[in-house]
C-alpha positions in Angstrom: 23.8 73.9 12.0 22.9 73.0 15.5 25.4 70.7 16.9 24.9 70.1 20.6 22.1 67.9 22.0 20.7 70.5 24.3 20.6 73.1 21.6 18.8 70.8 19.1 16.3 69.7 21.8 15.6 73.3 22.7 15.2 74.1 18.9 12.6 71.4 18.5 10.8 72.2 21.6 10.7 76.0 20.7 9.7 75.3 17.1 7.2 72.7 18.0 6.1 69.7 15.9 2.7 71.2 14.8 -0.8 71.2 16.2 -1.5 67.5 15.4 1.6 66.4 17.3 0.4 68.6 20.3 -3.1 67.2 20.1 -1.7 63.8 20.3 0.5 64.6 23.3 3.8 63.9 21.5 6.8 65.0 23.6 10.4 65.2 22.4 12.9 63.9 25.0 16.2 63.6 23.0 17.1 65.2 19.7 20.3 65.1 17.6 20.9 64.4 14.0 22.1 60.8 14.9 19.1 60.1 17.2 15.8 61.6 18.0 13.4 60.3 20.6 9.8 61.2 21.4 7.0 59.7 23.3 3.2 59.7 23.0 0.4 58.5 25.3 -1.8 55.6 24.2 -4.8 57.1 26.0 -6.6 59.5 23.7 -5.0 58.0 20.6 -6.9 54.7 20.3 -9.3 53.1 17.8 -12.7 51.8 19.0 -11.0 48.4 20.1 -8.9 50.5 22.6 -5.6 49.7 20.8 -3.3 52.5 19.8 -4.5 53.6 16.3 -2.1 52.6 13.5 -2.3 56.2 12.2 -1.1 57.4 15.5 2.2 55.4 15.2 2.6 57.0 11.8 2.0 60.5 13.2 4.7 59.8 15.8 7.1 58.5 13.2 6.5 61.4 10.7 6.9 63.9 13.5 10.2 62.4 14.5 11.6 61.8 11.0 10.5 65.1 9.5 11.9 67.2 12.5 15.2 65.2 12.3 15.4 65.8 8.5 14.8 69.6 9.0 17.7 69.6 11.6 20.0 67.9 9.1 18.8 70.3 6.3 19.9 73.3 8.3 19.0 77.0 8.0 17.5 78.2 4.7 16.4 74.8 3.7 13.2 72.8 4.3 12.7 69.0 4.4 9.3 67.8 3.3 8.0 64.1 3.4 7.7 62.3 0.1 7.2 58.7 1.3 6.3 57.0 4.5 5.5 53.4 5.4 4.8 51.5 8.6 4.7 47.9 9.7 2.7 47.3 13.0 3.8 44.2 14.8 2.2 44.6 18.2 -0.6 46.6 19.8 -0.1 49.1 22.6 -3.2 49.4 24.9 -1.9 51.6 27.8 0.9 53.8 29.0 3.2 55.4 26.4 4.9 54.4 23.2 8.3 55.7 22.5 9.8 56.4 19.0 13.5 56.2 18.4 14.5 57.8 15.1 17.8 57.0 13.4 19.1 58.1 10.0 19.4 55.5 7.2 20.7 58.1 4.7 21.5 61.7 5.1 22.1 63.3 1.7 22.2 66.7 0.3 18.7 66.5 -1.2 17.1 63.3 0.4 17.1 61.8 3.9 15.6 58.5 5.0 15.0 57.7 8.6 13.8 54.6 10.5 11.7 55.0 13.5 11.3 52.0 15.9 8.3 52.4 18.2 8.2 50.5 21.5 5.7 50.1 24.3 6.5 50.7 28.0 7.9 47.1 28.3 10.4 47.8 25.4 8.5 45.5 22.9 8.6 46.8 19.4 5.0 47.8 18.2 5.8 49.5 14.8 8.6 50.2 12.5 8.3 53.3 10.3 10.4 54.6 7.5 10.1 58.1 6.1 12.0 59.8 3.2 12.2 63.6 3.0 13.1 65.8 0.2 15.3 68.8 1.1 14.4 72.0 -0.7 16.0 75.4 -0.8 13.8 78.1 0.7 13.0 80.8 -1.8 12.8 84.5 -1.0 10.8 85.2 -4.2 7.1 86.1 -3.9 4.4 83.5 -4.8 3.2 83.8 -8.3 
């Protein structure tokens, strides 16, 4: 398992968070099992009213929570999301939003993370909770 902050941050930066996260401009800035942080620009991720799209908050939260769960899972295992919810409490209209992901539960087969998303002024805009199932990777061919 990756222990040091710089090793884990390098791991997530090299692995990437997927093409959707890249298109949305998500950038990981801190990454450990205890705390993962990423930011995303508001510009380019808005709804017609020029507010950050609610789904964009969820993409940021799922990107953080899933990557953190995979770090916890370790080699030979894969964490996959099985439930996610979000409560939006403020609208971001410019700048960046930052998600801070912390574990609620880190088990052998399930993880739950909370992601608090704030705007540039530090005001909470959304709270996301994601649960991931950890599966063993199989070497057997697909049927």
